[in-house]
ROLUMZA-955753 format. One record per residue (C-alpha): x, y, z; residue number from 0; residue in one letter. Coordinates in nm, 3 decimals, m for minus. Layout:
! residues N
xx,yy,zz,k,r
X,Y,Z,NUM,A
...
***
This chain:
! residues 530
xx,yy,zz,k,r
2.908,5.133,1.056,0,M
2.798,5.202,1.413,1,N
2.436,5.220,1.297,2,N
2.471,4.882,1.127,3,T
2.617,4.722,1.440,4,K
2.347,4.875,1.654,5,Q
2.078,4.746,1.419,6,L
2.237,4.401,1.424,7,E
2.226,4.397,1.806,8,K
1.860,4.495,1.807,9,Q
1.775,4.223,1.554,10,I
1.963,3.962,1.758,11,N
1.786,4.075,2.075,12,K
1.441,4.036,1.915,13,E
1.536,3.692,1.780,14,C
1.652,3.572,2.123,15,K
1.316,3.653,2.280,16,I
1.135,3.488,1.988,17,G
0.994,3.806,1.838,18,N
1.068,3.726,1.473,19,V
0.813,3.973,1.346,20,K
0.989,4.267,1.515,21,N
1.325,4.143,1.388,22,A
1.188,4.139,1.033,23,I
1.055,4.494,1.073,24,E
1.399,4.611,1.193,25,L
1.564,4.454,0.887,26,C
1.313,4.621,0.660,27,Q
1.383,4.961,0.826,28,I
1.756,4.907,0.778,29,G
1.706,4.820,0.410,30,L
1.499,5.134,0.357,31,Q
1.805,5.329,0.468,32,Q
2.053,5.106,0.280,33,D
1.876,4.908,0.002,34,P
2.201,4.755,m0.128,35,T
2.309,4.604,0.203,36,N
2.357,4.239,0.104,37,A
2.411,4.125,0.463,38,D
2.076,4.269,0.568,39,L
1.905,4.102,0.269,40,H
2.065,3.773,0.372,41,M
1.956,3.819,0.733,42,R
1.603,3.912,0.631,43,L
1.589,3.599,0.414,44,G
1.695,3.392,0.717,45,D
1.421,3.549,0.929,46,L
1.154,3.489,0.666,47,Y
1.268,3.126,0.633,48,L
1.267,3.074,1.011,49,A
0.917,3.223,1.035,50,W
0.801,3.004,0.747,51,H
0.934,2.688,0.917,52,L
0.775,2.764,1.255,53,D
0.526,2.476,1.297,54,I
0.290,2.709,1.484,55,S
0.280,2.951,1.193,56,N
0.023,2.897,0.919,57,S
0.150,3.178,0.693,58,C
0.385,3.128,0.399,59,Q
0.699,3.339,0.375,60,Y
0.919,3.120,0.157,61,I
0.891,3.339,m0.153,62,D
0.994,3.644,0.050,63,E
1.299,3.449,0.177,64,A
1.399,3.352,m0.178,65,I
1.362,3.712,m0.296,66,T
1.591,3.842,m0.021,67,E
1.855,3.575,m0.085,68,Y
1.851,3.652,m0.456,69,Q
1.903,4.022,m0.384,70,R
2.200,3.928,m0.167,71,A
2.339,3.711,m0.447,72,S
2.358,4.018,m0.672,73,E
2.638,4.137,m0.445,74,T
2.786,3.802,m0.341,75,Y
2.817,3.646,m0.687,76,L
3.078,3.391,m0.578,77,D
2.933,3.313,m0.235,78,S
2.861,2.943,m0.181,79,A
2.657,3.040,0.125,80,E
2.402,3.248,m0.061,81,V
2.346,2.978,m0.325,82,Y
2.307,2.724,m0.045,83,F
2.044,2.941,0.123,84,K
1.849,2.987,m0.203,85,I
1.861,2.611,m0.258,86,G
1.742,2.547,0.097,87,Q
1.450,2.785,0.050,88,A
1.350,2.612,m0.274,89,H
1.370,2.278,m0.091,90,Y
1.120,2.396,0.169,91,F
0.903,2.542,m0.104,92,K
0.892,2.207,m0.282,93,G
1.089,2.308,m0.592,94,D
1.324,2.013,m0.553,95,L
1.491,2.033,m0.893,96,D
1.572,2.402,m0.841,97,K
1.700,2.318,m0.495,98,A
1.937,2.056,m0.638,99,I
2.068,2.305,m0.895,100,N
2.146,2.564,m0.629,101,Y
2.309,2.310,m0.398,102,F
2.526,2.193,m0.688,103,D
2.620,2.556,m0.760,104,T
2.712,2.606,m0.393,105,A
2.934,2.299,m0.410,106,L
3.098,2.428,m0.727,107,D
3.192,2.738,m0.525,108,K
3.290,2.537,m0.218,109,D
3.342,2.160,m0.274,110,P
3.381,2.106,0.102,111,K
3.048,2.259,0.200,112,M
2.915,1.983,0.425,113,S
2.564,2.124,0.472,114,K
2.512,2.145,0.095,115,A
2.586,1.771,0.064,116,Y
2.347,1.708,0.353,117,Y
2.066,1.907,0.192,118,M
2.129,1.725,m0.135,119,L
2.081,1.402,0.061,120,A
1.753,1.531,0.206,121,E
1.634,1.649,m0.136,122,T
1.718,1.318,m0.304,123,N
1.534,1.138,m0.025,124,T
1.221,1.339,m0.105,125,K
1.263,1.250,m0.472,126,K
1.297,0.879,m0.379,127,A
1.654,0.873,m0.512,128,R
1.781,0.677,m0.215,129,F
2.116,0.572,m0.358,130,Y
2.203,0.938,m0.429,131,D
2.073,1.036,m0.084,132,A
2.303,0.787,0.088,133,I
2.597,0.894,m0.129,134,L
2.553,1.263,m0.045,135,N
2.498,1.195,0.325,136,A
2.830,1.010,0.330,137,K
2.999,1.301,0.150,138,K
2.857,1.539,0.409,139,S
3.004,1.328,0.688,140,I
3.338,1.300,0.509,141,K
3.374,1.679,0.486,142,T
3.273,1.729,0.851,143,K
3.315,1.393,1.028,144,P
3.273,1.496,1.394,145,F
2.997,1.758,1.367,146,R
2.741,1.587,1.148,147,N
2.478,1.426,1.367,148,S
2.205,1.514,1.115,149,S
2.370,1.321,0.831,150,A
2.429,1.019,1.056,151,H
2.065,1.028,1.163,152,Y
1.946,1.050,0.802,153,L
2.164,0.754,0.708,154,L
2.023,0.563,1.005,155,S
1.669,0.621,0.880,156,N
1.755,0.536,0.519,157,L
1.918,0.210,0.624,158,Y
1.637,0.132,0.868,159,S
1.346,0.152,0.624,160,V
1.526,m0.074,0.376,161,S
1.662,m0.320,0.634,162,S
1.386,m0.582,0.613,163,V
1.547,m0.926,0.579,164,Q
1.893,m0.765,0.591,165,S
2.094,m0.797,0.911,166,L
2.378,m0.597,0.758,167,K
2.156,m0.293,0.696,168,L
2.002,m0.323,1.042,169,K
2.348,m0.314,1.197,170,L
2.444,m0.018,0.976,171,K
2.130,0.166,1.086,172,S
2.207,0.106,1.455,173,K
2.567,0.216,1.410,174,W
2.471,0.539,1.233,175,E
2.217,0.611,1.507,176,Y
2.487,0.570,1.772,177,I
2.714,0.804,1.576,178,L
2.430,1.057,1.551,179,S
2.402,1.056,1.932,180,L
2.777,1.084,1.984,181,L
2.810,1.380,1.746,182,T
2.487,1.553,1.853,183,L
2.652,1.803,2.096,184,P
2.867,1.939,1.810,185,Y
2.593,1.981,1.547,186,D
2.375,2.291,1.600,187,M
2.138,2.192,1.322,188,R
2.075,1.855,1.488,189,A
2.030,2.019,1.829,190,I
1.765,2.249,1.683,191,K
1.588,1.950,1.529,192,N
1.588,1.767,1.862,193,V
1.452,2.073,2.041,194,C
1.180,2.106,1.780,195,Q
1.090,1.737,1.823,196,S
1.068,1.784,2.200,197,L
0.838,2.081,2.145,198,S
0.592,1.841,1.982,199,Y
0.523,1.687,2.322,200,L
0.274,1.965,2.387,201,R
0.050,1.815,2.117,202,F
0.018,1.477,2.290,203,I
m0.308,1.569,2.473,204,P
m0.462,1.676,2.140,205,T
m0.340,1.358,1.980,206,W
m0.497,1.143,2.253,207,I
m0.822,1.342,2.243,208,K
m0.855,1.291,1.866,209,G
m0.793,0.916,1.892,210,I
m1.043,0.886,2.177,211,W
m1.311,1.073,1.981,212,L
m1.250,0.866,1.668,213,A
m1.277,0.539,1.862,214,N
m1.587,0.649,2.056,215,S
m1.779,0.725,1.734,216,K
m1.735,1.099,1.763,217,G
m1.574,1.094,1.419,218,V
m1.681,1.441,1.308,219,E
m1.554,1.583,1.638,220,D
m1.222,1.402,1.584,221,A
m1.193,1.555,1.237,222,I
m1.244,1.903,1.376,223,Q
m0.987,1.843,1.651,224,V
m0.726,1.740,1.394,225,Y
m0.810,2.027,1.158,226,I
m0.779,2.279,1.442,227,D
m0.450,2.119,1.550,228,A
m0.310,2.139,1.195,229,I
m0.410,2.506,1.177,230,D
m0.210,2.567,1.495,231,K
0.083,2.345,1.402,232,A
0.094,2.286,1.023,233,P
0.437,2.127,1.052,234,G
0.336,1.844,1.290,235,F
0.330,1.534,1.069,236,V
0.126,1.280,1.275,237,P
m0.193,1.489,1.263,238,F
m0.211,1.455,0.883,239,Y
m0.192,1.075,0.901,240,G
m0.452,1.059,1.178,241,L
m0.687,1.288,0.988,242,L
m0.637,1.076,0.674,243,G
m0.725,0.760,0.871,244,D
m1.049,0.916,0.997,245,V
m1.142,1.023,0.645,246,Y
m1.077,0.667,0.523,247,C
m1.306,0.526,0.792,248,S
m1.583,0.748,0.651,249,L
m1.512,0.651,0.291,250,G
m1.384,1.001,0.212,251,R
m1.082,0.867,0.028,252,F
m1.003,1.176,m0.176,253,E
m0.979,1.384,0.143,254,D
m0.766,1.111,0.298,255,A
m0.531,1.114,m0.002,256,I
m0.471,1.487,0.044,257,T
m0.373,1.436,0.408,258,E
m0.146,1.137,0.339,259,Y
0.031,1.329,0.063,260,K
0.095,1.614,0.304,261,M
0.233,1.371,0.564,262,A
0.469,1.225,0.302,263,I
0.577,1.569,0.188,264,W
0.675,1.663,0.543,265,L
0.831,1.321,0.612,266,D
0.928,1.142,0.291,267,C
1.020,0.824,0.482,268,L
0.675,0.798,0.643,269,N
0.611,0.436,0.547,270,I
0.270,0.419,0.712,271,Q
0.150,0.721,0.513,272,A
0.268,0.556,0.189,273,Y
0.082,0.236,0.276,274,R
m0.238,0.417,0.366,275,H
m0.214,0.635,0.056,276,L
m0.189,0.327,m0.166,277,A
m0.488,0.175,0.014,278,Y
m0.694,0.492,m0.042,279,A
m0.612,0.488,m0.414,280,Y
m0.712,0.120,m0.432,281,E
m1.045,0.191,m0.265,282,E
m1.110,0.462,m0.524,283,L
m1.022,0.221,m0.803,284,G
m0.731,0.443,m0.905,285,D
m0.493,0.154,m0.965,286,Y
m0.238,0.353,m1.165,287,D
m0.167,0.587,m0.874,288,N
m0.172,0.295,m0.630,289,A
0.093,0.121,m0.841,290,I
0.301,0.440,m0.845,291,E
0.295,0.452,m0.464,292,I
0.388,0.085,m0.434,293,Y
0.676,0.141,m0.677,294,E
0.806,0.414,m0.446,295,K
0.768,0.180,m0.149,296,L
0.965,m0.086,m0.337,297,V
1.243,0.169,m0.386,298,K
1.240,0.253,m0.016,299,I
1.194,m0.105,0.108,300,M
1.296,m0.350,m0.167,301,P
1.286,m0.645,0.074,302,N
0.934,m0.594,0.211,303,M
0.733,m0.896,0.084,304,P
0.382,m0.762,0.148,305,D
0.457,m0.456,m0.068,306,V
0.542,m0.686,m0.361,307,H
0.232,m0.894,m0.291,308,S
0.004,m0.589,m0.284,309,N
0.164,m0.463,m0.603,310,M
0.104,m0.802,m0.764,311,A
m0.264,m0.802,m0.667,312,N
m0.321,m0.465,m0.836,313,I
m0.127,m0.564,m1.147,314,L
m0.341,m0.878,m1.169,315,F
m0.660,m0.672,m1.148,316,V
m0.527,m0.446,m1.425,317,K
m0.454,m0.748,m1.644,318,G
m0.074,m0.733,m1.622,319,D
m0.043,m1.105,m1.548,320,I
0.332,m1.131,m1.609,321,D
0.399,m0.830,m1.384,322,G
0.180,m0.981,m1.113,323,A
0.361,m1.314,m1.133,324,I
0.700,m1.141,m1.110,325,A
0.605,m0.955,m0.791,326,H
0.441,m1.264,m0.637,327,F
0.760,m1.459,m0.703,328,Q
0.966,m1.184,m0.539,329,T
0.734,m1.190,m0.237,330,A
0.774,m1.568,m0.212,331,I
1.152,m1.542,m0.238,332,T
1.163,m1.303,0.058,333,L
0.971,m1.567,0.257,334,N
0.886,m1.393,0.587,335,P
0.646,m1.652,0.735,336,K
0.542,m1.999,0.625,337,K
0.167,m1.934,0.648,338,E
0.192,m1.608,0.455,339,W
0.419,m1.754,0.187,340,T
0.184,m2.050,0.148,341,S
m0.108,m1.819,0.071,342,V
0.099,m1.630,m0.189,343,V
0.203,m1.961,m0.349,344,N
m0.160,m2.065,m0.372,345,Q
m0.251,m1.732,m0.531,346,T
0.031,m1.774,m0.780,347,L
m0.087,m2.127,m0.852,348,G
m0.439,m2.000,m0.922,349,F
m0.303,m1.742,m1.169,350,I
m0.100,m2.008,m1.351,351,Y
m0.396,m2.245,m1.360,352,Q
m0.682,m2.013,m1.450,353,E
m0.513,m1.730,m1.640,354,T
m0.194,m1.865,m1.793,355,K
m0.324,m2.224,m1.836,356,Q
0.021,m2.337,m1.728,357,D
m0.080,m2.643,m1.524,358,L
0.276,m2.760,m1.452,359,D
0.364,m2.419,m1.303,360,A
0.037,m2.421,m1.107,361,A
0.110,m2.765,m0.964,362,I
0.461,m2.655,m0.867,363,T
0.321,m2.350,m0.685,364,S
0.061,m2.556,m0.500,365,Y
0.326,m2.811,m0.403,366,Q
0.546,m2.530,m0.271,367,S
0.250,m2.412,m0.063,368,A
0.210,m2.770,0.066,369,Y
0.571,m2.773,0.185,370,L
0.502,m2.455,0.383,371,Q
0.169,m2.558,0.538,372,T
0.102,m2.931,0.482,373,P
m0.219,m2.923,0.689,374,K
m0.392,m2.650,0.487,375,D
m0.688,m2.829,0.327,376,I
m0.729,m2.561,0.059,377,D
m0.396,m2.666,m0.091,378,I
m0.528,m3.019,m0.148,379,Y
m0.840,m2.882,m0.313,380,V
m0.638,m2.660,m0.547,381,N
m0.370,m2.918,m0.621,382,L
m0.628,m3.187,m0.694,383,G
m0.809,m2.947,m0.926,384,S
m0.485,m2.874,m1.115,385,A
m0.411,m3.246,m1.157,386,F
m0.769,m3.299,m1.278,387,Y
m0.737,m3.020,m1.536,388,D
m0.416,m3.185,m1.653,389,K
m0.612,m3.513,m1.683,390,E
m0.376,m3.673,m1.433,391,D
m0.661,m3.847,m1.252,392,F
m0.443,m4.083,m1.047,393,N
m0.254,m3.797,m0.883,394,N
m0.577,m3.602,m0.834,395,A
m0.730,m3.905,m0.661,396,L
m0.421,m3.949,m0.442,397,A
m0.429,m3.582,m0.337,398,V
m0.797,m3.597,m0.240,399,Y
m0.747,m3.921,m0.044,400,R
m0.457,m3.764,0.144,401,N
m0.683,m3.470,0.222,402,A
m0.941,m3.705,0.373,403,L
m0.672,m3.842,0.604,404,D
m0.655,m3.491,0.749,405,L
m1.028,m3.417,0.743,406,Q
m1.236,m3.729,0.679,407,P
m1.562,m3.533,0.708,408,K
m1.470,m3.251,0.470,409,N
m1.771,m3.213,0.241,410,A
m1.581,m3.028,m0.034,411,Q
m1.320,m3.304,m0.067,412,I
m1.594,m3.569,m0.092,413,H
m1.771,m3.356,m0.353,414,C
m1.450,m3.321,m0.557,415,N
m1.391,m3.695,m0.531,416,L
m1.745,m3.751,m0.651,417,G
m1.682,m3.536,m0.957,418,F
m1.352,m3.717,m1.022,419,L
m1.514,m4.062,m1.008,420,Y
m1.808,m3.942,m1.217,421,W
m1.575,m3.802,m1.486,422,S
m1.406,m4.142,m1.505,423,N
m1.735,m4.327,m1.544,424,G
m1.741,m4.473,m1.194,425,N
m2.098,m4.370,m1.113,426,V
m2.140,m4.588,m0.804,427,D
m1.835,m4.439,m0.630,428,E
m1.942,m4.091,m0.740,429,A
m2.284,m4.138,m0.578,430,I
m2.122,m4.257,m0.254,431,K
m1.895,m3.952,m0.240,432,E
m2.175,m3.706,m0.319,433,Y
m2.395,m3.865,m0.052,434,E
m2.112,m3.830,0.200,435,L
m2.068,m3.465,0.101,436,A
m2.440,m3.405,0.160,437,I
m2.429,m3.601,0.489,438,E
m2.151,m3.376,0.621,439,Y
m2.307,m3.061,0.473,440,N
m2.682,m3.094,0.407,441,P
m2.688,m2.751,0.239,442,D
m2.417,m2.831,m0.015,443,Y
m2.599,m2.711,m0.326,444,D
m2.331,m2.822,m0.576,445,I
m2.328,m3.180,m0.444,446,A
m2.708,m3.191,m0.450,447,L
m2.721,m3.064,m0.808,448,N
m2.450,m3.299,m0.934,449,N
m2.614,m3.599,m0.767,450,L
m2.939,m3.497,m0.934,451,G
m2.766,m3.489,m1.274,452,V
m2.632,m3.842,m1.219,453,I
m2.978,m3.972,m1.137,454,Y
m3.128,m3.785,m1.435,455,L
m2.872,m3.845,m1.708,456,D
m2.686,m4.159,m1.602,457,D
m2.953,m4.362,m1.420,458,L
m3.278,m4.219,m1.558,459,G
m3.440,m4.175,m1.216,460,H
m3.632,m3.857,m1.295,461,V
m3.830,m3.822,m0.971,462,K
m3.522,m3.874,m0.756,463,K
m3.330,m3.625,m0.971,464,A
m3.611,m3.368,m0.928,465,I
m3.595,m3.403,m0.549,466,S
m3.220,m3.332,m0.549,467,Y
m3.255,m3.031,m0.781,468,F
m3.531,m2.890,m0.561,469,E
m3.313,m2.933,m0.252,470,K
m3.023,m2.757,m0.427,471,A
m3.249,m2.464,m0.518,472,I
m3.385,m2.451,m0.161,473,A
m3.025,m2.412,m0.044,474,C
m2.941,m2.154,m0.313,475,N
m3.231,m1.979,m0.485,476,A
m2.989,m1.809,m0.730,477,N
m2.838,m2.133,m0.857,478,Y
m2.905,m2.100,m1.230,479,A
m2.760,m2.441,m1.320,480,L
m2.984,m2.622,m1.071,481,A
m3.290,m2.438,m1.209,482,L
m3.182,m2.534,m1.561,483,F
m3.145,m2.901,m1.463,484,N
m3.478,m2.901,m1.277,485,L
m3.639,m2.760,m1.594,486,A
m3.484,m3.043,m1.793,487,R
m3.623,m3.301,m1.552,488,A
m3.969,m3.138,m1.541,489,I
m3.984,m3.131,m1.921,490,S
m3.936,m3.508,m1.928,491,I
m4.250,m3.545,m1.713,492,T
m4.439,m3.355,m1.983,493,G
m4.508,m3.032,m1.793,494,D
m4.375,m2.796,m2.058,495,K
m4.529,m2.482,m1.906,496,I
m4.356,m2.535,m1.571,497,E
m4.033,m2.627,m1.749,498,A
m4.049,m2.305,m1.951,499,A
m4.095,m2.102,m1.633,500,K
m3.792,m2.269,m1.477,501,L
m3.582,m2.213,m1.789,502,Y
m3.681,m1.846,m1.784,503,Q
m3.584,m1.817,m1.415,504,S
m3.251,m1.981,m1.492,505,A
m3.197,m1.738,m1.780,506,Q
m3.273,m1.432,m1.563,507,N
m3.031,m1.543,m1.290,508,I
m2.766,m1.643,m1.542,509,N
m2.755,m1.286,m1.672,510,Y
m2.599,m1.201,m1.335,511,V
m2.407,m1.515,m1.239,512,T
m2.283,m1.623,m1.586,513,N
m2.277,m1.988,m1.479,514,E
m2.350,m2.131,m1.822,515,M
m2.377,m2.051,m2.190,516,D
m2.694,m1.838,m2.237,517,P
m2.753,m1.995,m2.579,518,Q
m2.793,m2.337,m2.416,519,E
m3.091,m2.209,m2.217,520,I
m3.245,m2.042,m2.524,521,I
m3.211,m2.366,m2.723,522,D
m3.390,m2.562,m2.450,523,K
m3.677,m2.311,m2.435,524,I
m3.720,m2.322,m2.812,525,N
m3.707,m2.703,m2.816,526,A
m3.998,m2.724,m2.570,527,L
m4.254,m2.603,m2.824,528,F
m4.118,m2.739,m3.150,529,E
***
């Protein structure tokens, strides 16, 4: 007994001076003399776990900690404490499901074990089960109301990240934070966490140096600084995010993904790391994983409109039109800013118009955008286009005229009006509008081409048409339709060889631009020499 007490004193002495390695060696010596000493196995497990969690230690001792706790459990079969410690070790190892099982077992042995509820809350947070996390954090506080700063702080963070557009959650977050401060002096676990956070201050010079190098184009040097820092302090979360950002700037997205994942593993409420991780997946074209990350963000922050908007964009790219519409509508409902919501409404209108062919829904979306930003000229262009597609020419005309009240010299509006008049057989008004479009934008290739078509097909002025087609091509050498129309005009003059060359040029460009039906070009080429 005296030997055991003496050994315990020596172990405590080594721990106080921070010499964990010597303390471990003393435990191992004691266990050589008494291999069945469950208390020594438990203590050795604690030392291994502490050494594993030291942010300045790059070695892994979590398996050794688990082994020692399990040996202790062979003696303490009904001990809630030993099951809690095994669960905690599995949590830090990343075996979250095993951790939950051991925490549940600990609570079966001791239903009032506050720290087991708290660790269940932390584990559920890592698994993105935020409702369960909040529930267990509250249970932890209930079993130990005045000595639970850690649980109050966790609740504060959980409420904070999901408090967008919710005053109630913001107030809850603030209140839990105040409670965490008030109960801090009575919670040793929280005090240790605060001390550890303060110890991070020594990394600020390294942090600043890395940022300075990255911004002054010493990117490779910045990478090395962050890698060296992580080797020295593998538990310091910000370095992983910074390293991931540098990798992204170099296009090394797979390396960036590894760093962001590590940042999230160490801090599962690291919203910035989630956002950057989703971006990296998008840049790689890995939309499935990007969607998975956004789904997690939606769980964490259900009221964040840009998350829903980003999710909608990816779903649209993947062809899930209904899913995209649903998330765009959610983003619009959250309505953070008028300008932002207007853009989302216009995007939604485009999807309805071009993909769903639901013109009424498109018009409604564009009109909603108009209510948000009535001076945005793009809305008039889109709304007029939707009315035109619906063959509601009077409303289309009214929209374009209203747009000209805002910007009387807007070339695109004049061009659209020209097309509208032309479609309704009013050639004279169409010519006037196209001429105004060209006056306000001399390089407007579409207006030049369309005016050429009017002179060619409606008025029969071939030479004038040719001059407009040539001007359109001078503005845009890859304008397949203008080349096609110029070929048509040239063929009327009788120069079939030149027309054939132009048709061939149009065909080559059209392979890339897909402006028109390829068969139409082939038919024209064949007709030249029949």
